N, C-alpha and C positions, 0 to 999 in steps of 0.2 A: 304479862297480859298485853293485849293490843293497845290499850290506852297508854300504858307505860312506855311502850316503844314509840308511839306517836309523840309523847311528851319529850322523850329523849331526842328524837329526830328534830323536833321543833327547836329545842335548846341548842343543838349543835349548829343549826342553820343560823340562829340568832347570834351566836357567839362569833361566827366567821366574819371575815373582812368583806371587801367589795367583790373579790373574785372567788369562785368556788364551784362545786358541783352540786346541782340541785336535783330534787326528785320530781315526781309527777305532780305533787301538790304545791309546788313552788308558785309564788305569785299571789296566793290567797292572803288577804289581809289578816284574817284571823286564824289561819292554819287549817280551816275547813276545806273540803273539796266539794264544790257545787258547780253546776252547769248553767247554761242560759235558760231563761223562761220562754215558754212557747208564746209567740205573738210579739215578742220584743225584738226589734231589729236595731243594730248599731252601725254607724258609719263614721269615718273620720276624714278630716281635710286639713292640710297644712296651708293656712291662709296666706302667709307671707313667703312660703317656700314650697311650691308645687313639685320641685325636683327632689325633695326630702334630703337636702344637703344641710347637715348640722355642724356648726362650729363648736369645737370642744371648749368648754368653759363659758360659753355664752348661752343665754336663755333662748329656747325655741318654743313656739306655741303651735298647738293643734286644736282643732274644734271637734268635739265628739257629738254626733247627732244620735238621738234616741227616739225611735218611733214606737209608741205603745199601741199595739193592735189587740191588746187584751181587754178584759172587762173590769180590771181593778187598777188603782193608781200604782205607778212604779215609783218607789221612793229611792232616789239615787243617794247612795252612801258615800262613795269615793271613786276616783279614777286614779289608776296607777299604771306605770309601765316599767319594763325591765329591758336591759340591753344584754344580748347574748352573742356568742361567737356564731358566725353565719353557717359554719359547717357542722356544729353540734350544739343544739339548744340546751343540753344538760350543763354546759359551762356558762354560768352567770357572770357577766362582766360587771354590771352595775344595776342595783335597785334604784330606780328613780323615785323622787318624792311623790307621796300620795297626796292628791288634792281632795280634801274632804268637803262634802256639801251637806250642810245642815238644813233640814226642812225643804229639800228640793224634790219635787214630785212631778211626774208626767201623767196627766189624766188619761183615761181611756180615749182611744181614737185621736190622740194628739202627738205632736212632735216637739222636742226641745233640743237646744244646743248648749253644750257645756264647754267652757274653755279649759285647757290643760296645758300648763307651762312646765317645761322641764329643762334641766341643764345637764348635759353629759360632762363627765369629769374632764378638767383641763389636762389631766395627765394621760388621757386615753390616746393611744397611738392612732394616727389617721388611717382610714381604711373603711371597708364595708363591715357593718354590724347589723344584726337583726334586732328590731325593736318590736316588742310584744306589749301592746296596750290593752287594758281591760277595765271594765266598769263593774263595780259591785253595787247591787241594788236589792231591794226587798219588795215583795208583793205579798200582801196579807201576812206579814211577819215571817215570811220564808225567804232566806237569802238566795240570791242568784248571782251569776257572774257571766258576762259576755265579753268576748274578745272583739275589740273594734279595729285593731290593726295588728298584723303579724307579717311584717315584711322588712325589707332592707332599707337602711339609711346609710348615707355616706358621711363619715365624720372627717373633718379637716381641722388642721391646727389654726389657732387664732393668730392673727398677725399678717395675714395676706399671703402673697405668693412667695415671700422670702422665708422659707422654713429652715430649720436646722438641717434637715435631710438634704435640701437643695443646695445649701451652702457647702455641706460636706461633699456632695457629689461634684459640684463645680470645682472645689479645691482638689479633689482626687483627679479630675480630668486634667487640670492645669499641671499638676505634679507629674502625671503620666506623659503628657506632651513634652514637658521639660526633660524628663528622663529619656524619652525617645530622641529628642534633639541632641542631648549629650552623647548618646550612643552613636547616632549618625555622624556627628562631628568626629568622634574617635575613629570610626570606620574610614572616613574620608582622609584623615591624617595618616592612618596606617597604610592606605593604598597609595598615597602621594609620595611616600618615602622611597 
């Protein structure tokens, strides 16, 4: 039956590691599939980082704004984000921690801002990744989910400009120049005989 296959799919996702292939319902906190509520608008802002540059292993913060244009309270349940490969969103790189909000509501015709702090794995290779952030909320006991950010972030290694990759490339360049020098020396000695 359909409910059995949904349960099996949920179990297989829960047992996986940080990297895997996900379905269309991924990202939902309780496995359900629901969309945004009419009249609710979301926006996000990186207050300390407008360039959306994230250092692996260090905490980053963003602010999620919710505007309630409806007639009922919006009860915010949680905010969560996921990191995906930029060329294919089916490949989940990392599920970021969900920030749960207890008794947080936005009255009708009001706005509220919620902080969301996340840390990208320190083992994540530097480069461009897609961050998908969403807020889960209820209106009159009905669950909804709105995506507040679906864009690219730039992940860099912790430790500043001296990375393992840059040290390797510098060493490789020095070795190639040394090899070229030995070859030129051998060529000059051969022609001078």
